C-alpha positions in Angstrom: 95.9 35.4 242.8 91.9 35.3 243.1 90.1 31.7 242.9 88.7 30.9 239.6 84.8 31.3 239.5 82.3 28.5 238.3 82.4 30.0 234.8 86.0 30.0 234.6 86.1 26.4 235.6 83.7 25.5 233.0 85.4 27.6 230.4 88.6 25.8 231.2 86.9 22.4 230.6 85.5 23.5 227.2 88.7 25.1 226.1 90.6 22.1 227.2 88.2 20.0 224.8 88.9 22.4 222.2 92.7 22.1 222.4 92.5 18.3 222.6 90.5 18.2 219.2 92.8 20.8 217.6 90.8 24.0 218.0 92.5 27.0 217.5 93.7 29.0 220.7 92.9 32.3 219.5 89.1 32.0 220.6 88.0 35.2 222.6 85.0 34.4 224.4 84.6 38.0 225.8 85.9 39.8 222.6 88.3 42.1 224.5 91.2 41.5 222.2 92.8 39.0 224.6 92.7 35.3 223.7 90.9 33.5 226.4 93.4 30.8 227.0 95.4 33.8 228.5 92.8 35.2 230.5 93.0 32.6 233.3 94.2 34.2 236.7 93.4 37.9 237.1 91.0 38.9 234.4 87.8 37.5 233.8 87.7 35.5 230.4 83.9 36.0 230.1 84.0 39.9 230.5 85.7 42.6 228.0 86.3 44.9 231.1 87.4 42.8 234.2 87.0 45.7 236.3 84.3 47.8 234.9 85.9 50.9 234.6 85.1 51.5 231.0 88.3 50.2 229.5 88.4 46.9 228.0 91.3 44.4 229.3 93.2 44.6 226.2 93.1 48.4 226.0 94.6 48.7 229.8 97.3 46.1 228.7 98.3 48.7 226.1 97.8 51.5 228.6 100.1 49.8 231.3 96.9 50.1 233.7 95.9 47.1 235.7 92.8 45.5 234.3 91.5 44.2 237.5 91.8 47.6 239.1 89.2 50.8 238.4 91.8 53.1 239.7 95.4 51.7 239.2 97.4 54.2 241.0 94.7 55.2 243.4 94.6 59.0 242.6 91.1 59.3 242.3 90.7 58.9 238.5 89.4 55.8 236.9 91.8 54.5 234.5 89.2 55.0 231.6 89.3 58.7 232.9 93.1 59.0 232.7 93.1 57.2 229.3 90.4 59.5 227.6 91.6 63.0 229.3 89.5 66.1 229.5 86.7 66.7 227.7 85.3 63.0 226.6 83.4 62.0 229.8 80.3 63.4 231.3 80.9 61.8 234.9 83.7 61.7 237.3 86.2 64.2 237.7 86.6 64.8 234.2 83.9 66.7 232.3 83.3 68.6 229.1 83.7 71.7 231.1 87.3 71.3 231.6 89.0 74.7 231.3 92.2 73.1 229.6 92.6 70.2 227.6 94.6 67.4 228.4 95.3 63.9 227.0 96.2 60.5 228.8 97.6 61.1 232.3 99.7 58.5 233.8 97.5 55.5 235.2 100.3 54.3 237.3 101.2 57.5 239.0 99.0 59.6 241.3 100.8 62.8 240.1 101.6 62.9 236.2 103.1 65.9 236.0 105.0 65.9 238.9 104.0 69.3 240.3 102.9 68.2 243.6 99.1 68.4 242.9 97.4 65.0 242.6 95.8 64.3 239.3 92.2 64.0 240.5 92.7 67.2 242.2 93.9 69.2 239.3 91.0 67.3 237.0 88.2 68.5 239.5 89.7 71.8 239.5 89.5 71.9 235.8 93.5 72.1 235.8 95.7 70.0 233.3 97.4 67.1 235.3 99.7 66.2 232.6 101.5 69.6 232.6 103.3 71.4 235.4 101.8 74.6 233.5 98.4 73.8 232.5 97.4 77.2 230.9 100.7 78.2 229.4 101.1 81.2 231.0 104.7 80.9 232.4 103.7 80.3 236.0 103.2 76.8 237.4 100.2 75.4 238.5 101.3 75.2 242.3 102.0 78.9 242.1 98.7 79.7 240.8 96.4 77.4 242.6 96.0 79.5 245.8 95.9 82.7 243.7 95.8 85.6 242.6 95.9 84.4 239.4 93.6 81.7 237.6 95.5 78.3 237.0 93.1 77.5 234.3 93.5 80.9 232.1 96.6 82.2 231.1 95.3 85.7 230.9 93.1 85.8 234.2 91.9 89.5 233.5 91.4 89.1 229.9 93.7 91.9 228.3 95.8 89.9 226.2 98.6 89.9 228.7 99.8 86.6 229.9 99.9 86.3 233.7 103.6 85.2 233.6 104.1 88.5 231.8 102.5 90.6 233.9 103.6 89.2 237.1 107.4 89.6 236.1 106.6 93.0 234.5 108.1 91.9 231.2 107.1 90.1 227.9 109.3 87.4 226.2 110.1 89.9 223.6 111.8 92.3 226.5 109.0 95.1 226.7 108.7 96.8 230.0 105.0 96.4 231.6 106.1 96.9 235.2 102.7 98.5 236.0 100.7 95.6 234.9 98.3 93.9 237.1 97.4 90.3 236.3 93.8 90.9 238.0 93.0 94.1 236.4 93.0 95.1 232.7 95.9 97.1 231.5 96.5 98.7 228.2 100.1 99.9 227.3 100.1 102.4 224.6 103.2 103.1 222.2 102.5 106.8 220.5 104.4 107.3 217.0 104.8 110.8 215.6 104.9 110.7 211.9 106.6 113.2 209.4 105.0 116.7 210.0 103.6 115.9 213.3 105.1 118.8 215.5 103.3 118.7 218.6 103.7 116.1 221.3 100.5 114.6 222.7 99.3 117.1 225.6 99.6 115.7 229.0 96.0 117.0 229.4 94.7 114.6 226.7 96.6 111.6 228.0 95.2 112.4 231.3 91.6 112.5 229.9 92.3 109.3 228.1 93.4 107.6 231.3 90.1 108.9 233.2 87.7 107.8 230.6 89.0 104.4 230.7 89.4 103.9 234.2 85.8 105.0 234.5 84.3 102.3 232.2 82.1 99.7 233.6 84.4 97.0 232.7 84.9 94.3 235.0 88.0 92.8 236.4 88.9 89.5 238.8 89.9 92.2 241.3 86.5 93.3 242.0 87.4 96.7 240.6 86.0 98.1 237.2 87.9 99.9 234.5 90.8 99.8 232.2 94.1 101.1 233.2 96.0 102.9 230.3 99.7 103.4 230.4 101.7 105.7 228.1 104.6 103.4 227.9 106.7 105.0 224.9 106.8 108.0 222.3 108.7 107.9 219.3 109.2 110.0 216.2 109.9 108.8 212.5 110.6 110.4 209.4 108.3 108.3 207.7 104.7 109.1 206.5 101.9 107.1 204.8 99.8 109.9 203.3 98.7 107.8 200.1 98.0 104.2 199.2 98.4 103.2 195.7 96.0 100.5 194.8 96.1 97.5 192.6 94.0 99.1 190.0 96.3 102.2 190.3 94.0 104.4 192.1 95.4 106.4 194.9 93.7 106.8 198.3 94.6 110.0 200.0 94.6 110.0 203.9 95.7 107.4 205.9 93.8 104.2 207.4 94.5 102.3 210.8 95.1 99.3 208.7 97.8 101.2 206.8 99.5 102.2 209.9 99.2 98.6 211.2 100.9 97.3 208.1 103.6 99.7 208.0 104.5 100.3 211.5 103.1 97.5 213.8 106.3 95.6 213.4 109.4 94.9 215.4 111.4 96.9 213.0 109.5 100.1 213.8 108.2 99.7 217.5 110.7 97.1 218.6 109.9 94.8 221.3 106.6 96.3 222.0 104.8 94.5 219.1 102.4 92.0 220.7 101.8 93.7 224.2 101.2 97.1 223.3 98.6 99.5 221.4 100.0 101.8 218.7 98.6 105.2 218.5 100.0 106.9 215.3 99.9 110.5 215.0 100.1 111.7 211.3 101.4 115.4 210.1 99.0 118.2 209.8 98.8 117.6 205.9 97.2 114.2 206.4 93.9 114.6 205.9 92.5 112.0 208.2 90.5 112.5 211.4 91.1 108.9 213.3 91.0 105.1 212.2 91.2 102.1 214.4 91.4 98.6 213.0 88.8 96.1 214.0 89.4 94.0 217.6 92.6 92.3 218.0 94.9 94.4 215.7 96.2 97.0 218.2 96.8 100.0 215.9 94.8 103.4 215.7 95.7 106.6 213.8 94.4 109.7 215.3 94.2 113.3 214.6 92.7 115.7 217.0 89.0 115.6 216.3 85.9 113.2 216.3 82.2 114.1 216.3 80.9 117.7 216.2 83.4 119.6 218.4 87.0 119.4 216.3 89.1 121.8 218.0 89.4 120.9 221.7 91.8 118.8 224.0 88.7 117.0 225.0 87.8 115.8 221.4 91.5 114.7 220.9 91.2 112.3 224.0 87.7 111.1 222.6 89.5 110.2 219.3 92.0 108.3 220.9 89.6 106.3 223.5 87.3 105.8 220.4 89.8 104.5 217.9 91.8 102.1 220.8 88.2 100.8 221.4 88.3 99.6 218.0 91.2 97.4 218.7 89.6 96.0 221.9 86.2 95.2 220.7 85.0 93.1 217.8 81.6 93.5 216.2 79.6 95.2 219.0 76.8 97.4 216.5 74.4 96.8 213.6 73.9 98.1 210.6 71.3 100.7 212.2 74.3 102.0 213.9 77.2 103.0 211.4 77.8 99.4 211.0 78.8 96.3 213.0 81.9 98.2 214.6 79.9 101.1 215.8 77.3 101.5 218.6 74.5 103.8 218.3 75.6 105.5 221.7 78.8 105.8 223.5 82.5 106.3 223.0 82.2 103.8 219.8 79.4 106.0 218.2 79.8 109.2 215.9 78.2 111.3 218.7 79.9 113.5 221.2 79.4 110.6 224.1 81.7 110.1 226.7 80.6 106.8 228.2 81.0 103.3 227.6 77.8 101.9 225.8 76.2 98.8 227.4 76.9 96.7 224.4 80.5 97.4 224.5 80.8 97.0 228.2 78.9 93.5 228.2 81.2 92.3 225.2 84.4 93.4 227.2 83.2 91.7 230.2 81.9 88.5 228.5 85.3 87.9 226.2 87.9 90.7 227.5 90.0 92.2 225.0 89.7 90.7 221.1 92.2 88.2 220.4 94.8 89.0 217.7 93.0 89.1 214.4 96.5 88.4 212.7 98.5 86.4 215.1 101.5 86.7 212.6 101.5 90.4 212.8 102.6 89.9 216.4 105.9 88.5 215.2 106.6 90.7 212.2 110.0 92.0 211.8 109.2 94.1 208.9 106.2 95.4 206.9 106.4 92.3 204.4 105.9 89.8 207.0 102.6 92.0 208.2 99.5 89.9 207.4 99.0 89.2 203.9 99.2 92.4 201.9 103.0 92.4 201.5 102.7 93.8 197.9 101.6 96.8 199.2 104.4 97.6 201.4 107.0 100.4 201.1 104.8 103.0 199.8 105.4 105.4 202.4 106.3 108.8 201.2 109.1 110.5 202.3 108.3 114.1 200.8 
């Protein structure tokens, strides 16, 4: 115990006189929430924050930190930094730029989460000192700290596949993604042939799709460019959605990417591939549609073998698939002068025959990665009725 200073001695005399005359013992000279008569000894009765760490003495008592030491557990984080967590202080190890959010590490333990990495080390690296898996990707911080994945990002390469899934080669729902690389963007594709779609997707078309995606100037953490496309599953169904009856009684003939998602992107239809795979729907020959892809994050496209001016070749078939899948990956890339905000003036996302990725689309993918799910509940839907908000329009498929 430290020796009382002159100010404490004088204050003791004053308090002694106050007590002798019947004054209230609840007097708090420094207004720190601790009555002055209780502060003789370790804390300074004339200072609200005895150790000057930014945390008042009464708050330290409730927090179980030492009000006389700026860093109770000696882990390199002040008690105030441990109390406030990530993103609330501009100085020290904890900054507003912390990659993951965390609240109140333990001021009495140098390693709050017990993962073998000290609290200050994790905070300085913008990791979460309160959780063994700070980014929630299924891989522990110690496992990720030395690479190849980023312990502050649950999806290191930005392809909407969690790092833990890609490392293990399977998703929590059981979908196989064995070819996935957590440091290079992957796109796994499930192809669904509807009633009347007699021809299977030609291997030459698949090869062209893979080649075009691989050649895109989209950056990856492994230092390479491009997106790797994997044809994971092909499936046939006797269902069709060649018309859509609206609330006003009118009927739209033909199929949209939205309708395909509404009817087919659920576990009832494509099983464990929901959430992780892109769905390419091939309708029958009698369906008057040339192609449709939903806005970024919806992962469903419906494709007929034409796009642009050439409506017969396998090359144009491949371009249609690339175009519509890109709609799933990128959200709002264009302007009103380029066929709306979902299209660009040039490149794959234009209405031309261009076979390159426009700069604006590449920049958006490099900056943001694949678009996040537009409707998260869709990723866990088991039936059409659980898909998004249009459940009154389910069950409209035609079996004829």
